[in-house]
C-alpha positions in Angstrom: 126.6 111.9 80.7 124.1 109.0 80.9 120.5 109.4 79.0 118.8 111.3 80.5 114.6 111.8 80.9 112.9 114.3 78.5 110.5 116.9 80.0 108.0 114.5 77.8 107.9 112.4 80.1 105.4 114.3 81.8 102.8 113.7 79.1 99.8 113.5 79.3 97.0 111.7 77.4 96.3 107.9 77.0 93.7 105.4 75.3 94.5 104.2 71.6 93.5 107.6 70.2 96.8 109.0 72.0 98.5 105.8 71.7 98.0 106.2 67.4 99.1 110.0 67.5 102.7 109.6 69.0 103.4 106.6 67.3 102.5 108.1 63.8 104.3 111.2 65.4 107.5 109.5 66.5 108.0 107.0 63.9 108.9 108.6 60.6 109.8 106.8 57.2 112.9 105.2 55.4 114.3 108.0 53.6 116.7 106.3 51.3 119.3 108.9 51.7 122.7 107.8 50.2 124.8 109.5 53.3 128.0 108.2 52.5 129.2 105.9 53.5 125.8 105.3 56.1 124.2 102.8 55.2 120.6 101.2 55.3 120.6 98.6 57.9 120.2 95.9 55.6 123.4 96.5 54.3 126.6 95.6 56.2 126.8 95.2 59.9 126.2 99.5 61.1 125.5 101.5 63.6 123.3 104.5 64.5 124.3 107.5 63.3 124.2 109.2 66.6 126.9 106.9 67.8 129.5 108.3 66.4 128.2 111.5 67.1 129.1 110.7 70.6 132.5 110.1 69.7 132.8 113.3 67.8 131.5 115.4 70.9 134.1 112.8 73.5 136.8 114.2 71.1 135.7 118.1 70.8 135.5 117.8 74.7 139.5 116.3 74.4 140.3 119.7 72.4 141.1 117.7 69.2 138.8 117.8 66.0 136.3 115.3 66.4 135.1 116.3 62.8 138.4 115.9 61.1 138.9 112.5 62.6 135.5 110.6 61.4 136.5 112.4 58.1 140.1 110.4 58.2 138.0 107.1 59.0 135.5 107.5 56.2 132.4 109.1 58.1 130.4 111.8 56.0 129.5 114.7 58.3 126.0 115.0 56.3 126.2 111.8 58.7 125.4 114.2 62.1 123.7 116.7 60.5 120.5 114.0 59.8 121.6 111.4 62.8 118.0 112.9 64.1 116.6 109.8 61.8 116.9 106.8 63.1 117.2 104.9 60.0 120.5 107.4 58.9 123.6 104.7 59.7 126.8 104.1 60.3 128.9 101.5 58.9 130.8 99.0 61.5 133.8 98.7 59.8 133.9 103.4 59.8 133.3 103.5 63.2 136.0 101.1 63.8 138.3 103.4 62.4 136.8 106.4 64.3 137.4 104.5 67.4 141.2 104.0 66.1 142.0 107.4 65.6 140.1 108.7 68.4 142.7 106.6 70.7 146.4 107.3 68.8 144.9 110.6 69.0 144.2 111.1 73.0 146.8 108.3 73.6 143.5 107.1 76.0 143.3 103.1 75.9 139.8 103.8 78.3 138.2 106.4 76.0 135.0 104.7 75.8 134.7 104.8 79.3 134.3 108.7 78.4 132.0 108.3 75.7 129.8 106.8 76.9 129.2 110.3 79.4 128.3 112.2 76.2 125.3 109.9 75.1 121.7 111.4 76.0 118.3 110.9 75.2 118.4 111.4 71.8 120.9 109.5 70.0 119.2 106.3 70.3 115.3 107.8 69.3 112.8 106.1 71.5 114.5 103.7 72.4 116.3 105.9 74.2 112.9 107.1 75.8 111.5 103.5 76.1 114.5 102.3 79.1 114.0 105.5 80.6 110.2 104.8 81.0 111.0 101.8 82.0 109.7 100.5 85.8 112.9 98.6 86.0 116.3 97.5 85.6 114.9 94.7 84.4 112.2 95.7 82.1 114.9 98.2 80.5 118.0 95.6 79.6 115.1 93.7 78.4 114.0 96.2 75.7 117.7 96.4 75.0 117.8 93.1 74.0 114.2 93.3 71.8 115.5 96.2 70.0 119.0 96.5 69.6 118.9 96.0 65.9 118.1 99.5 66.3 121.3 100.4 67.6 123.5 98.3 65.5 122.8 94.3 63.8 127.2 94.2 64.8 125.9 92.2 68.0 123.7 90.3 69.9 122.3 91.1 73.4 121.0 88.7 75.6 119.5 88.3 79.5 120.9 84.8 81.2 119.2 84.4 84.4 121.2 82.7 87.4 120.0 81.2 91.0 120.5 84.6 92.3 121.4 87.4 89.8 121.2 88.0 86.4 124.0 88.7 83.0 123.2 91.2 80.0 125.8 89.4 77.8 127.2 91.1 74.5 128.1 89.0 71.4 129.8 90.4 68.4 128.5 88.6 65.5 131.1 86.4 64.1 133.6 88.2 61.6 132.6 92.0 62.7 135.5 94.2 63.6 134.3 95.8 65.9 136.6 98.1 68.9 137.1 96.9 71.9 136.5 100.8 72.9 132.8 100.6 71.7 131.4 97.7 73.9 133.5 99.2 76.2 131.4 102.9 75.8 127.7 100.7 75.7 128.2 98.6 78.8 130.0 101.8 80.5 126.6 103.1 79.0 124.6 101.1 80.2 125.5 101.3 83.9 125.6 105.0 83.7 122.2 104.7 82.4 121.6 102.0 85.4 122.6 104.6 88.4 119.7 107.0 85.9 117.3 104.8 86.6 118.2 104.3 90.0 119.0 107.3 91.0 122.3 106.0 92.7 125.3 107.8 91.1 127.4 104.5 93.4 125.7 101.9 91.7 127.2 99.2 90.1 126.8 95.6 88.5 128.5 92.4 90.5 130.5 91.7 88.4 132.1 92.9 84.6 133.3 90.8 82.4 135.2 91.3 79.2 136.8 89.5 76.4 139.0 93.0 75.5 142.7 92.3 76.6 143.5 94.8 80.1 144.3 98.1 78.7 147.3 99.7 80.5 146.2 101.4 82.8 143.6 99.1 83.7 142.1 101.0 87.0 139.8 103.5 85.5 137.7 100.0 85.0 137.2 99.2 88.1 136.7 102.4 89.7 133.6 103.2 87.0 131.8 100.1 87.2 133.0 99.7 91.1 133.2 96.1 91.0 136.0 93.6 90.0 136.3 93.6 86.1 137.4 90.9 84.5 139.6 90.8 80.6 140.1 88.6 78.6 137.0 86.6 79.3 135.2 84.1 77.1 132.3 87.0 77.0 131.3 90.8 77.4 129.2 89.9 80.5 127.6 92.8 83.5 126.3 90.9 86.5 123.2 92.3 88.3 121.9 91.1 91.5 118.2 89.7 90.7 117.3 92.0 93.8 118.5 95.2 91.7 116.6 93.8 88.9 113.2 93.4 90.3 113.6 96.3 92.4 111.2 99.4 91.0 112.5 102.8 89.3 111.4 105.7 90.9 110.5 107.1 87.6 109.9 104.4 86.3 106.2 105.0 83.3 104.9 101.9 82.0 102.1 103.2 79.9 104.3 105.5 78.6 107.5 102.6 78.1 104.6 100.7 75.3 103.4 103.2 73.6 107.3 103.6 73.3 107.9 100.1 72.0 105.3 100.5 69.7 107.2 103.0 68.0 110.2 101.5 68.3 107.7 98.3 66.5 107.0 100.9 63.6 111.2 100.9 63.6 112.0 97.2 64.1 109.8 97.1 60.4 111.8 99.4 58.5 114.6 98.0 59.0 112.8 94.2 58.0 111.1 96.0 55.4 111.7 93.5 52.3 109.8 90.9 55.0 105.8 91.1 54.3 105.5 89.3 58.4 107.1 92.2 59.4 105.1 94.4 58.1 101.8 92.8 59.0 102.6 92.6 62.3 103.5 96.3 63.0 99.8 96.7 60.2 98.1 94.4 63.3 99.8 96.5 66.0 98.6 99.9 64.7 95.4 98.7 64.3 95.2 96.2 67.8 93.7 99.1 70.1 91.0 99.8 67.4 89.2 96.2 67.7 90.1 92.9 66.1 92.4 93.8 62.9 90.9 92.0 59.9 92.8 90.5 57.3 91.9 92.3 54.5 92.4 96.0 56.8 96.3 94.3 57.0 95.8 93.5 53.2 94.4 97.0 52.0 97.2 99.0 54.1 100.1 97.0 52.8 98.0 97.7 48.9 96.9 94.7 48.7 94.1 92.0 48.2 93.7 89.8 51.0 93.7 86.5 48.9 96.8 87.4 47.8 98.2 88.3 51.3 97.3 84.8 52.1 98.7 83.5 49.6 101.7 85.7 50.1 102.3 84.6 53.8 101.3 81.0 53.3 104.6 81.0 51.0 106.8 82.4 53.8 105.7 79.5 55.4 103.0 81.6 58.2 99.8 82.5 58.1 97.7 85.8 58.9 96.4 84.6 62.0 99.9 83.1 63.4 101.0 86.5 63.1 98.2 87.9 64.6 97.9 85.4 67.5 102.0 85.8 67.9 101.7 89.8 67.9 99.2 89.8 70.8 100.7 86.7 72.9 103.7 89.3 73.1 102.8 92.5 73.3 100.4 91.1 76.8 103.3 89.7 77.9 105.5 92.6 77.9 102.0 94.5 79.0 101.6 92.4 81.8 104.9 92.3 82.8 105.3 96.1 82.6 102.5 96.1 85.6 98.7 96.2 83.6 95.7 94.9 84.2 94.3 92.5 82.1 91.7 94.6 81.9 93.9 97.2 80.3 95.6 94.7 78.1 92.0 93.4 77.0 90.8 96.8 75.6 94.2 97.4 74.4 95.1 94.6 72.3 91.4 94.6 70.9 89.6 92.3 72.7 85.9 93.3 73.7 85.7 91.5 77.0 88.6 90.8 79.4 87.0 86.5 80.0 87.4 86.4 76.4 91.0 87.4 76.3 91.7 86.0 79.5 90.6 82.7 77.7 93.2 83.3 74.2 95.5 83.9 76.4 95.8 80.7 77.9 95.3 78.6 74.7 98.1 80.6 73.0 100.5 80.5 76.5 98.9 77.7 78.5 98.6 80.3 81.2 96.7 83.1 82.9 97.2 85.8 82.6 97.4 86.6 86.2 100.3 84.0 85.9 102.8 86.2 84.6 101.6 88.6 86.1 102.9 87.3 89.3 106.1 85.5 87.5 
């Protein structure tokens, strides 16, 4: 089963108060739990705790004892109980071991394509919800790229535009032992999710390229992707037509997607909580709907004085005003590309009127807001 839309996508309510309520009620602080051998995002390369649970579900469906194989791989069962917490992680080394055990136990070198059927909405937390609320396939893939570290820090995702196509590229970090089947599962999940977004079970990319060698048999890959598949390729790529990337999806909800984006910014900050810049950015994001967030208020929220914050930011080579401008620029671009009006974006980012926002946006980017809407 691919990512499926939850009933909460029909939730009502809007405005800054609703946004803050959703973000505060969904994001959860780091727990500091020692789930052996789970890891914090800042330790060894890791993946969300819900990912190995998906592998276990697929093994159970085959009549195997998934938890027993997970234990053999060194994954503590406590990881599955706490998988609803996005801060509970599992080391990539352990998931690689369970992939090896799973392929051996099933005798199926294409098992990764099966596992993606068992991923559901909660597996990726707010990211899954934001992806499914996206207005276009491009918006959905852009969110995966932007927040990919929430899923795993073992790979880098990219979108590469070509003349009439766009490539979704997955690069594995140097020296990280990611199983071929993990990439098979993730890329097939992306396609399953695209089919859900477009409400088209037969939809597929133009072409697929995989670094992995061809499995025997390899026909399941062509049948699943419904596209030419090249093995032993230099990069892992899903290529979609520009038309498919830009086409509106039937159930897109740009406003709801942006609400979940705010939650995702909080998650990202938790992963980078050692960096003061990330914490300042999150505090600014939370306060933008109330008006122009001041350095004094943000410093108080972080438990320090304004001069201390100024000094520490200077030590990191930046300033409060630079972070404020960067945060507003990033959010403004995303809101505008999601179809928000200039007035809506202006008030969401704490401006008193549309004209002051337009002047600031032109100063930041050299372009008018409406130019971004048309791009």
